[in-house]
N, C-alpha and C positions, 0 to 999 in steps of 0.2 A: 651368672652373667652379669656384666656390670650394665647400669642404666645410664652412666654418664655421657654427656656427648663430648667429641673432640672440640679444642679450643677452635674458635671461628666458625664453628658448623651451627647449624641452628636445626632444630625438629622439620621446619619447613622445607630448608634447602636439598636440593637433590643429591642421592647419593652419589660417591664418586663414581666414575665408569672405571672400567677395568684399564683401559690405556691411562687414564690419571693416577691409577694407582701405581701402576708399571712404571710413569715417568718420575713418580715420587720414589720407588724402591731404587732403581736406577741411580737418581742423584744422593741418594742416602749410600749407596755402595760406592757411587766414585767420591764421594767427601769421605768417606772410611778410609778408602784405599789411598786418598792422597794425604790425608793425616797419618796414616801408619806409614807413610813412605817417608814423609817428611821427618816423622820422630826417628826411623830408624836412620836417617842419614844424620842426623844431629847427634845421635848417640854415637856413630862412627865416627863422625869429626870429633867429639869429644875423648873419644879411646884412642884414636891416632893421637890427637894432641898431649893425651896424657901419657903415652908409651914415650913420647921425643922428650920430654922434660925428665 
C-alpha cells in the first residue's frame, strides 16, 4: 500500500467525497474522449490528404 499523498492534498485535509471523485472521473472521461476524437479526425484528414496527392 502506498503511503505517499496525492499532490495538493495534505494529511489534515478532508478526504474527497464520492461526488467529488465522480466529478473528477467524469472530467477525465470527457477529456480522454475529446482527445481521442481530435486525434482520430486529424489522422483521417492526413489520410485523405495523402491519398489525393
